[in-house]
MINU-688072 format. One record per residue (C-alpha): residue number from 1; z, x, y; residue in one letter. Coordinates in pm, 1 decimal. Each point is the difference from the previous one (the first is absolute). Layout:
N
<nuke NUM; up Z; east X; north Y; seti a>
...
This chain:
253
<nuke 1; up 5898.3; east -5061.4; north -3402.2; seti m>
<nuke 2; up -110.6; east -11.4; north -348.1; seti s>
<nuke 3; up 104.7; east 271.9; north -295.4; seti k>
<nuke 4; up -432.9; east -14.2; north -70.2; seti t>
<nuke 5; up -31.9; east 82.9; north 360.2; seti k>
<nuke 6; up 267.6; east 262.7; north -3.4; seti f>
<nuke 7; up -208.5; east 197.1; north -341.5; seti k>
<nuke 8; up -310.9; east 14.8; north 173.3; seti l>
<nuke 9; up 211.4; east 118.7; north 341.6; seti f>
<nuke 10; up 67.7; east 318.5; north -252.4; seti n>
<nuke 11; up -318.5; east 1.4; north -103.9; seti i>
<nuke 12; up -151.7; east -10.6; north 309.1; seti y>
<nuke 13; up 248.2; east 346.6; north 78.2; seti l>
<nuke 14; up -101.6; east 196.4; north -260.0; seti k>
<nuke 15; up -388.5; east -47.5; north 72.4; seti l>
<nuke 16; up 69.3; east 80.2; north 359.8; seti w>
<nuke 17; up 162.3; east 385.4; north -118.7; seti h>
<nuke 18; up -298.1; east 15.6; north -226.9; seti l>
<nuke 19; up -251.8; east -65.6; north 239.0; seti e>
<nuke 20; up 145.6; east 159.0; north 306.4; seti s>
<nuke 21; up -282.3; east 248.9; north 14.1; seti s>
<nuke 22; up -224.7; east -293.1; north 37.4; seti i>
<nuke 23; up 217.9; east -132.3; north 251.3; seti l>
<nuke 24; up 10.5; east 360.7; north 173.5; seti s>
<nuke 25; up -357.1; east 88.9; north 19.2; seti a>
<nuke 26; up -92.5; east -351.1; north 163.6; seti r>
<nuke 27; up 320.6; east 13.0; north 262.6; seti a>
<nuke 28; up -137.6; east 133.0; north 349.9; seti a>
<nuke 29; up 240.3; east 322.4; north -4.3; seti d>
<nuke 30; up -51.3; east 64.9; north -365.9; seti n>
<nuke 31; up 372.8; east -64.2; north -44.3; seti l>
<nuke 32; up 202.0; east -82.9; north -359.0; seti k>
<nuke 33; up 185.4; east -316.4; north 44.1; seti f>
<nuke 34; up 308.2; east -92.1; north -228.0; seti k>
<nuke 35; up 154.1; east -320.0; north -15.0; seti i>
<nuke 36; up 361.5; east -26.7; north -3.7; seti n>
<nuke 37; up 188.5; east -332.7; north -26.4; seti l>
<nuke 38; up 149.3; east 54.2; north 347.0; seti g>
<nuke 39; up -249.9; east 102.8; north 197.8; seti g>
<nuke 40; up -351.9; east 241.4; north -4.0; seti i>
<nuke 41; up 36.0; east 371.5; north -19.3; seti t>
<nuke 42; up -282.8; east 224.7; north 72.5; seti i>
<nuke 43; up -37.0; east 320.1; north -188.1; seti i>
<nuke 44; up -84.0; east 308.3; north 207.7; seti g>
<nuke 45; up -14.6; east -174.4; north 316.9; seti g>
<nuke 46; up 222.9; east -202.6; north 235.5; seti k>
<nuke 47; up 261.4; east -241.6; north -97.7; seti q>
<nuke 48; up -171.2; east -321.8; north 79.9; seti m>
<nuke 49; up 210.5; east -321.0; north 139.2; seti e>
<nuke 50; up 221.1; east -136.7; north -264.6; seti m>
<nuke 51; up -121.1; east -333.2; north -146.0; seti m>
<nuke 52; up 180.0; east -292.2; north 117.1; seti p>
<nuke 53; up 199.1; east -39.2; north -360.3; seti d>
<nuke 54; up -49.9; east -5.1; north -378.4; seti e>
<nuke 55; up -136.0; east -391.2; north 59.8; seti e>
<nuke 56; up -281.4; east 67.6; north 198.7; seti s>
<nuke 57; up -180.9; east 287.5; north -225.7; seti i>
<nuke 58; up 61.9; east -231.4; north -267.0; seti i>
<nuke 59; up -187.8; east -265.8; north 140.2; seti l>
<nuke 60; up -268.8; east 191.4; north 128.9; seti a>
<nuke 61; up -20.2; east 180.9; north -312.0; seti a>
<nuke 62; up -67.7; east -366.1; north -198.4; seti l>
<nuke 63; up -198.1; east -109.3; north 284.9; seti q>
<nuke 64; up -221.1; east 293.0; north -62.3; seti a>
<nuke 65; up -0.6; east -109.4; north -386.4; seti l>
<nuke 66; up -36.5; east -386.2; north 116.4; seti d>
<nuke 67; up 273.1; east -140.6; north -187.3; seti i>
<nuke 68; up 182.5; east -147.7; north 294.2; seti l>
<nuke 69; up 78.0; east -413.6; north -44.9; seti d>
<nuke 70; up -4.2; east -190.3; north 337.7; seti e>
<nuke 71; up 316.5; east 89.4; north 114.3; seti s>
<nuke 72; up 15.9; east 355.3; north -77.6; seti e>
<nuke 73; up -352.0; east 1.4; north 159.2; seti r>
<nuke 74; up 216.4; east -192.1; north 296.9; seti g>
<nuke 75; up 265.0; east 255.9; north 19.7; seti a>
<nuke 76; up -270.2; east 314.9; north 8.4; seti f>
<nuke 77; up -168.6; east -152.9; north 300.2; seti a>
<nuke 78; up 380.7; east -22.4; north 185.1; seti e>
<nuke 79; up 71.7; east 370.9; north -86.3; seti k>
<nuke 80; up -365.4; east 98.7; north 168.7; seti l>
<nuke 81; up 90.0; east -164.3; north 299.4; seti k>
<nuke 82; up 290.6; east 192.9; north -8.2; seti e>
<nuke 83; up -68.5; east 388.2; north -111.8; seti f>
<nuke 84; up -362.2; east 102.8; north 87.9; seti a>
<nuke 85; up -21.4; east 188.8; north -210.3; seti e>
<nuke 86; up -9.3; east -142.4; north -297.5; seti l>
<nuke 87; up -361.2; east -72.5; north 71.9; seti k>
<nuke 88; up -66.4; east 369.6; north -26.0; seti s>
<nuke 89; up 165.1; east 39.3; north -362.9; seti e>
<nuke 90; up -132.4; east -308.1; north -104.3; seti l>
<nuke 91; up -339.9; east 151.5; north 69.0; seti a>
<nuke 92; up 100.2; east 267.3; north -167.5; seti a>
<nuke 93; up 106.3; east -178.3; north -317.8; seti l>
<nuke 94; up -304.7; east -206.3; north 25.1; seti e>
<nuke 95; up -236.7; east 355.1; north -76.7; seti s>
<nuke 96; up 208.9; east 112.0; north -268.7; seti t>
<nuke 97; up -42.0; east -301.0; north -169.5; seti i>
<nuke 98; up -397.5; east -28.7; north 75.4; seti a>
<nuke 99; up 35.1; east 437.9; north -149.8; seti a>
<nuke 100; up 126.5; east -77.1; north -267.2; seti i>
<nuke 101; up -193.6; east -168.5; north -188.3; seti a>
<nuke 102; up -268.2; east 246.0; north 83.6; seti y>
<nuke 103; up 215.6; east 284.2; north -208.7; seti t>
<nuke 104; up 3.8; east -111.4; north -359.3; seti a>
<nuke 105; up -186.2; east 182.3; north -204.0; seti p>
<nuke 106; up -265.4; east -146.1; north -212.2; seti p>
<nuke 107; up 64.8; east -107.8; north -358.9; seti v>
<nuke 108; up -307.0; east 102.9; north -242.8; seti p>
<nuke 109; up -84.7; east -326.2; north -224.0; seti v>
<nuke 110; up 3.3; east 117.6; north -380.4; seti a>
<nuke 111; up -419.4; east -1.1; north -104.7; seti p>
<nuke 112; up 66.6; east -198.7; north -299.5; seti d>
<nuke 113; up 210.4; east -315.3; north 193.8; seti l>
<nuke 114; up -289.9; east -239.5; north 74.2; seti k>
<nuke 115; up -61.9; east 60.0; north -376.1; seti n>
<nuke 116; up 342.6; east -77.2; north -136.1; seti r>
<nuke 117; up 8.3; east -278.5; north 251.3; seti l>
<nuke 118; up -327.9; east -140.0; north -133.0; seti l>
<nuke 119; up 127.9; east 33.4; north -372.5; seti q>
<nuke 120; up 329.0; east -115.9; north 80.3; seti r>
<nuke 121; up -169.0; east -373.7; north 81.3; seti i>
<nuke 122; up -244.8; east 51.1; north -248.0; seti a>
<nuke 123; up 321.5; east -19.2; north -278.9; seti e>
<nuke 124; up 129.0; east -299.7; north 191.9; seti l>
<nuke 125; up -21.8; east -323.2; north -211.6; seti p>
<nuke 126; up -177.9; east -276.7; north 164.8; seti p>
<nuke 127; up 167.3; east -228.2; north 164.5; seti t>
<nuke 128; up -1.7; east -304.2; north -182.5; seti p>
<nuke 129; up -228.5; east -295.7; north 312.1; seti a>
<nuke 130; up 223.3; east -321.3; north 56.2; seti k>
<nuke 131; up -192.1; east -304.5; north 6.6; seti s>
<nuke 132; up 82.4; east -217.2; north 360.6; seti v>
<nuke 133; up -20.3; east -398.6; north 2.8; seti n>
<nuke 134; up -167.3; east 33.4; north 395.2; seti l>
<nuke 135; up -1.7; east -395.2; north 140.4; seti k>
<nuke 136; up -298.4; east -30.1; north 254.5; seti p>
<nuke 137; up 183.7; east -8.8; north 309.3; seti i>
<nuke 138; up -161.0; east -329.5; north 198.1; seti v>
<nuke 139; up 86.0; east -80.7; north 373.8; seti t>
<nuke 140; up -77.5; east -245.1; north 191.7; seti s>
<nuke 141; up -278.6; east 24.7; north 291.8; seti p>
<nuke 142; up 149.3; east 95.6; north 349.3; seti t>
<nuke 143; up -129.5; east 89.4; north 309.9; seti e>
<nuke 144; up 37.0; east 376.3; north -139.8; seti n>
<nuke 145; up -184.2; east -25.6; north -264.5; seti n>
<nuke 146; up -322.6; east -211.4; north 94.3; seti a>
<nuke 147; up -357.3; east 112.9; north -115.9; seti p>
<nuke 148; up -56.7; east 373.6; north 185.3; seti s>
<nuke 149; up -236.7; east -109.7; north 338.1; seti l>
<nuke 150; up -404.8; east 184.8; north -138.3; seti i>
<nuke 151; up -268.0; east 31.6; north 256.6; seti v>
<nuke 152; up -315.8; east 48.5; north -167.8; seti r>
<nuke 153; up -211.5; east 262.7; north 142.9; seti s>
<nuke 154; up -314.2; east -269.8; north 76.8; seti h>
<nuke 155; up 232.7; east -251.0; north 151.9; seti d>
<nuke 156; up 124.9; east 253.8; north 269.6; seti v>
<nuke 157; up -91.8; east -146.4; north 369.3; seti q>
<nuke 158; up -95.9; east 273.6; north 273.2; seti w>
<nuke 159; up 38.7; east -61.6; north 293.2; seti k>
<nuke 160; up -20.4; east 215.0; north 364.4; seti s>
<nuke 161; up 227.8; east 204.9; north 84.6; seti y>
<nuke 162; up -78.2; east -81.9; north 367.7; seti g>
<nuke 163; up -69.1; east 400.8; north 14.0; seti v>
<nuke 164; up -401.3; east 72.8; north -50.8; seti p>
<nuke 165; up -47.3; east 160.3; north -348.5; seti g>
<nuke 166; up 369.0; east -99.8; north -145.1; seti v>
<nuke 167; up 4.6; east -287.7; north -289.6; seti s>
<nuke 168; up 305.6; east -187.4; north -150.1; seti f>
<nuke 169; up 57.6; east -183.7; north -305.4; seti g>
<nuke 170; up 396.7; east -170.2; north -35.1; seti k>
<nuke 171; up 82.0; east -33.5; north -297.7; seti l>
<nuke 172; up 338.9; east -52.7; north 17.1; seti y>
<nuke 173; up 236.2; east -66.6; north 337.2; seti i>
<nuke 174; up 433.5; east 11.3; north 12.0; seti d>
<nuke 175; up 34.4; east -231.0; north 251.8; seti k>
<nuke 176; up 419.3; east 69.7; north -18.6; seti k>
<nuke 177; up -59.8; east 341.5; north 53.0; seti k>
<nuke 178; up -267.7; east -6.9; north 200.7; seti r>
<nuke 179; up -201.2; east 226.8; north -267.1; seti e>
<nuke 180; up -386.2; east -59.6; north -95.1; seti i>
<nuke 181; up -155.8; east 165.5; north -292.2; seti t>
<nuke 182; up -365.3; east 46.1; north 62.0; seti c>
<nuke 183; up -374.4; east 194.4; north -118.0; seti l>
<nuke 184; up -120.9; east 205.2; north 366.4; seti m>
<nuke 185; up -375.6; east 61.3; north 23.4; seti r>
<nuke 186; up -81.2; east 328.5; north 239.8; seti l>
<nuke 187; up -343.4; east 33.9; north 19.5; seti e>
<nuke 188; up -124.5; east 395.8; north 106.2; seti p>
<nuke 189; up 82.9; east 183.9; north 276.1; seti g>
<nuke 190; up 267.0; east -331.2; north 126.8; seti v>
<nuke 191; up 333.5; east 131.5; north 186.5; seti t>
<nuke 192; up 273.7; east -295.3; north -27.8; seti f>
<nuke 193; up 172.7; east -54.7; north 314.8; seti p>
<nuke 194; up 345.3; east 211.9; north 100.5; seti l>
<nuke 195; up 299.0; east -281.4; north -140.7; seti h>
<nuke 196; up 357.1; east 26.0; north -24.1; seti r>
<nuke 197; up 159.4; east -95.0; north -329.8; seti h>
<nuke 198; up 253.6; east -290.2; north 4.2; seti a>
<nuke 199; up 140.1; east 69.2; north -307.0; seti a>
<nuke 200; up -124.0; east 251.1; north -368.7; seti s>
<nuke 201; up -406.3; east -11.5; north -62.0; seti e>
<nuke 202; up -121.6; east 150.2; north -337.7; seti e>
<nuke 203; up -382.4; east 96.0; north -6.0; seti v>
<nuke 204; up -152.1; east 65.4; north -364.9; seti l>
<nuke 205; up -321.4; east 158.9; north 55.1; seti v>
<nuke 206; up -258.4; east -177.0; north -267.3; seti l>
<nuke 207; up -295.7; east 142.9; north 137.0; seti e>
<nuke 208; up -168.0; east 212.0; north 233.2; seti g>
<nuke 209; up 179.2; east 232.7; north 229.4; seti d>
<nuke 210; up 310.6; east -105.3; north 284.2; seti l>
<nuke 211; up 75.9; east 293.2; north 244.3; seti i>
<nuke 212; up 349.6; east -63.1; north 90.6; seti v>
<nuke 213; up 139.3; east 242.9; north 237.8; seti e>
<nuke 214; up -238.2; east 274.0; north -77.7; seti g>
<nuke 215; up 81.6; east -56.9; north -332.5; seti e>
<nuke 216; up -302.2; east -109.0; north -241.0; seti i>
<nuke 217; up 100.1; east -249.2; north -252.6; seti c>
<nuke 218; up -212.8; east -51.6; north -328.1; seti h>
<nuke 219; up -43.8; east -309.5; north -241.3; seti q>
<nuke 220; up 322.7; east -33.7; north -150.7; seti g>
<nuke 221; up 255.2; east 198.7; north 245.4; seti d>
<nuke 222; up 262.6; east -236.1; north 154.9; seti y>
<nuke 223; up 122.6; east 7.2; north 386.9; seti i>
<nuke 224; up 315.4; east -130.4; north 100.6; seti r>
<nuke 225; up 104.3; east -89.6; north 373.0; seti s>
<nuke 226; up 382.2; east 7.6; north 125.3; seti v>
<nuke 227; up 83.9; east -299.6; north 262.2; seti p>
<nuke 228; up -51.0; east 114.2; north 346.3; seti g>
<nuke 229; up -273.0; east 231.3; north -70.7; seti s>
<nuke 230; up -353.8; east 8.1; north 169.4; seti t>
<nuke 231; up -327.7; east 89.3; north -153.2; seti h>
<nuke 232; up -378.9; east -17.6; north 61.0; seti s>
<nuke 233; up -213.1; east 53.4; north -367.2; seti p>
<nuke 234; up -336.5; east 24.9; north -60.7; seti l>
<nuke 235; up -212.4; east 59.8; north -227.4; seti t>
<nuke 236; up -366.7; east 199.8; north -0.2; seti e>
<nuke 237; up -188.8; east -135.3; north -336.1; seti g>
<nuke 238; up 209.5; east -349.1; north 26.9; seti g>
<nuke 239; up 255.7; east -105.8; north -216.5; seti c>
<nuke 240; up 136.9; east -282.1; north -207.6; seti l>
<nuke 241; up 425.6; east -29.8; north 23.8; seti l>
<nuke 242; up 299.7; east -189.2; north -151.2; seti l>
<nuke 243; up 241.3; east -80.5; north 211.1; seti m>
<nuke 244; up 313.3; east -150.7; north 116.9; seti k>
<nuke 245; up 116.3; east -29.0; north 363.5; seti t>
<nuke 246; up 229.8; east -194.2; north 226.8; seti s>
<nuke 247; up -193.6; east -303.6; north 137.0; seti l>
<nuke 248; up 141.5; east 157.7; north 370.1; seti d>
<nuke 249; up -138.2; east 337.5; north 49.6; seti n>
<nuke 250; up -70.8; east 40.3; north 372.1; seti e>
<nuke 251; up -346.7; east 81.3; north 101.0; seti m>
<nuke 252; up -66.1; east 237.8; north 256.9; seti f>
<nuke 253; up -405.2; east -124.3; north 70.8; seti v>
């Protein structure tokens, strides 16, 4: 084990003794604990079962401080299997570490600190600007930087979805992922049929209202449904949606 870790462990031992009162208040039987490298001793109470060895206690403390390397974590895992009392020891160490941060007294900030800092910044000499000769980046046309797809609103071809009061306008279909991006319009009072999502579905409300699982969504609200989930959304006043969903959704009609 490295010297740095031994130093951290020694620091931790000192912090443990300083915070024994905090640990005492949190303990179920309101007892104080003291660490000895050979084991654990209860002050003012009965003698607990001794820890197996010095290495077990050191590993428990370093595990609580989260500074064990991979091999040391493996060694500590084996110790946990061999000695059940190490679990309660580790829990006590972690509880104390969490409490120590809240015991540090607040450090007052000098009232003129901000003004002094701004004054020092103002006194710094300006950094001369460096001239940089930037050459234009030229890339050859490839499939990855093909022109963006732009669909004008007046070019959207609206079709019936096969459900009364529901129509959609295709924007893009990803044949590899089996996904469609489209606009969908629901007339007032329409309930969309119950369906199961084959993949993640994303919906953005552009106009109107959409009620999903009892929640009323309005313009600008976003809904994401996970694969395998089912629902039957509805609208009271009608709505316009931007949707990205799977082509393989299962409809229950």
